[in-house]
C-alpha positions in Angstrom: -15.2 -5.5 34.9 -15.6 -5.8 38.7 -18.4 -7.3 40.6 -19.2 -6.2 43.8 -20.6 -8.5 46.5 -21.7 -7.5 49.9 -19.9 -8.9 53.0 -20.7 -9.1 56.9 -22.5 -5.9 57.9 -22.1 -2.7 55.7 -18.5 -3.7 54.4 -18.5 -3.9 50.6 -15.6 -5.5 48.6 -14.8 -5.4 45.1 -13.5 -8.6 43.4 -12.2 -9.0 40.0 -14.5 -11.3 37.5 -12.8 -14.6 37.2 -11.1 -14.7 33.6 -13.2 -17.7 32.6 -16.3 -16.0 33.3 -15.7 -12.8 31.2 -17.9 -13.1 28.1 -15.8 -13.2 24.6 -18.7 -11.1 23.3 -18.1 -8.4 25.5 -14.3 -8.1 24.4 -15.2 -8.3 20.7 -17.9 -5.5 21.2 -15.4 -3.4 22.8 -12.5 -4.0 19.9 -15.6 -3.2 17.4 -16.2 0.2 18.9 -12.4 0.8 19.1 -11.9 -0.1 15.4 -14.8 2.1 14.0 -13.4 5.0 16.3 -9.6 4.8 15.7 -8.9 1.8 13.1 -7.0 -1.2 13.5 -3.5 0.2 13.3 -3.9 2.6 16.1 -5.5 0.1 18.2 -3.5 -1.8 20.9 -4.4 -4.8 23.1 -4.3 -2.5 26.1 -6.6 -0.4 24.4 -9.1 -3.1 24.0 -8.5 -4.3 27.5 -9.3 -1.0 29.0 -12.1 -0.4 26.9 -13.7 -4.0 27.7 -12.8 -3.5 31.2 -10.8 -6.7 31.5 -7.2 -7.4 32.3 -4.6 -7.6 29.6 -3.7 -11.3 31.0 -7.2 -12.1 30.3 -7.3 -10.6 26.6 -3.9 -12.6 25.9 -5.2 -15.8 27.1 -7.6 -15.7 24.2 -5.8 -14.0 21.3 -2.0 -13.0 20.8 -2.6 -10.0 19.2 -4.8 -7.1 17.7 -4.9 -9.1 14.4 -6.4 -12.3 15.8 -8.9 -10.3 17.9 -10.0 -8.4 14.6 -10.1 -11.9 12.7 -12.2 -13.1 15.6 -14.8 -10.2 15.2 -14.8 -10.6 11.4 -15.6 -14.1 11.8 -18.7 -13.5 14.3 -20.0 -10.8 12.1 -20.0 -12.5 9.0 -21.0 -15.9 10.5 -24.2 -14.0 11.8 -24.7 -12.6 8.3 -24.6 -16.2 6.9 -26.8 -17.5 9.2 -29.6 -15.0 8.4 -29.4 -14.8 4.8 -30.0 -18.3 3.7 -33.6 -18.8 4.3 -35.5 -22.2 3.6 -38.6 -20.5 2.5 -37.4 -20.0 -1.3 -39.2 -21.4 -4.4 -36.3 -23.6 -5.0 -32.6 -24.4 -4.0 -31.3 -22.1 -6.8 -33.5 -19.3 -5.8 -32.6 -19.7 -2.1 -28.8 -20.0 -2.9 -28.9 -17.0 -5.3 -30.8 -14.6 -2.8 -28.6 -15.5 0.1 -25.4 -14.9 -1.8 -26.7 -11.5 -2.8 -27.7 -10.6 0.7 -24.3 -11.4 2.1 -22.5 -9.6 -0.5 -24.8 -6.5 -0.2 -24.2 -6.6 3.5 -20.5 -7.0 3.5 -20.2 -4.3 0.8 -21.7 -1.7 3.3 -20.7 -3.0 6.6 -19.1 -0.5 8.7 -16.2 -2.9 9.9 -15.6 -3.8 6.4 -15.8 -0.4 5.2 -13.3 0.9 8.0 -10.7 -1.8 7.5 -10.6 -1.0 3.6 -10.4 2.7 4.4 -7.5 2.6 7.3 -6.0 -0.9 7.0 -6.4 -2.8 3.7 -3.4 -4.7 4.3 -5.1 -7.0 7.0 -7.3 -8.2 4.2 -4.5 -9.1 1.9 -3.8 -12.6 3.1 -7.7 -13.5 3.2 -7.7 -12.2 -0.7 -4.5 -13.7 -1.9 -3.1 -16.1 0.3 -5.5 -18.2 2.5 -9.1 -18.7 3.2 -10.3 -17.0 6.5 -12.9 -18.7 8.9 -16.0 -16.8 7.2 -14.8 -17.8 3.8 -14.9 -21.5 4.7 -17.9 -21.0 6.5 -19.3 -19.2 3.3 -18.2 -21.8 0.9 -19.8 -24.7 3.1 -22.9 -22.9 2.9 -22.7 -22.4 -0.9 -21.7 -26.0 -1.5 -24.8 -27.2 0.5 -26.9 -24.9 -1.3 -25.5 -26.0 -4.8 -26.0 -29.5 -3.9 -29.6 -29.0 -2.6 -30.7 -27.0 -6.0 -29.1 -29.9 -7.9 -31.4 -32.2 -5.9 -34.5 -30.5 -6.9 -33.2 -29.7 -10.5 -33.0 -26.1 -10.4 -29.2 -25.8 -10.6 -27.3 -27.4 -13.4 -25.8 -31.0 -12.8 -22.0 -30.6 -12.8 -19.1 -30.5 -10.0 -20.6 -28.5 -7.0 -17.1 -27.8 -5.8 -16.2 -25.7 -8.7 -19.5 -24.0 -9.1 -19.3 -22.9 -5.4 -15.8 -21.8 -5.8 -16.7 -19.7 -8.8 -19.5 -18.2 -6.9 -17.2 -17.2 -3.8 -14.9 -15.6 -6.2 -17.4 -13.6 -8.0 -19.1 -12.7 -4.6 -15.8 -11.4 -3.2 -15.0 -9.4 -6.3 -18.7 -7.7 -5.9 -18.3 -7.3 -2.1 -14.9 -5.7 -1.9 -14.5 -3.9 -5.3 -17.9 -2.9 -5.7 -17.6 0.5 -4.5 -14.8 1.2 -6.8 -17.2 0.4 -9.8 -20.4 2.0 -8.4 -21.6 4.9 -6.3 -23.6 4.0 -3.2 -26.9 4.8 -4.6 -26.0 2.4 -7.6 -25.4 -0.6 -5.0 -28.7 -2.0 -5.8 -27.8 -2.4 -9.6 -24.6 -4.2 -8.4 -27.0 -6.7 -6.9 -29.1 -6.9 -9.4 -26.3 -7.9 -12.1 -25.0 -10.3 -9.5 -28.3 -11.8 -9.2 -28.7 -12.3 -12.9 -25.2 -13.5 -13.4 -25.6 -16.0 -10.8 -28.9 -17.4 -12.2 -27.5 -17.7 -15.7 -24.6 -19.5 -14.2 -26.6 -21.9 -12.3 -29.5 -22.7 -14.3 -29.8 -26.2 -16.0 
């Protein structure tokens, strides 16, 4: 986007915003809007640059392709969700962890970005489900591990290997978030959350 600055007298010139002054959020917001409107497969780097009102050179300095932009967008969305879900005011560590996980799963299951990708471009998710951990999964796993250890310290979570407890929680959570809509209608999602909550509590209790 151009910034206009006044020069001598009434003369005004338009100068492009320096690339390093363009906020990443603006570009990701533009990508978000485009993805919901046309889907990732039809979206190009030129589309994103045009919608964000930046040059393609500026865009390519930060990301090599559309897939990388969308990956950064997903990391932003789910990092925000993670930070707001795990609140410190629960009765004990297990309650805090379980309620945080259930909230993130419910958020993911209905998130417009996730639903659009599953609807139009499900192959984008395949590497993150079958081949490697994405940034949001790594962040989620770190939070779950910290939550498990906190629950073990206050006695609300059974004393066993926290790493494998955490990994199993992530696996169950992914299944409920991604495949939940296959098993339940939208008005039944609260039932999925209730079952997940019960499963996690039974799995973690001492």
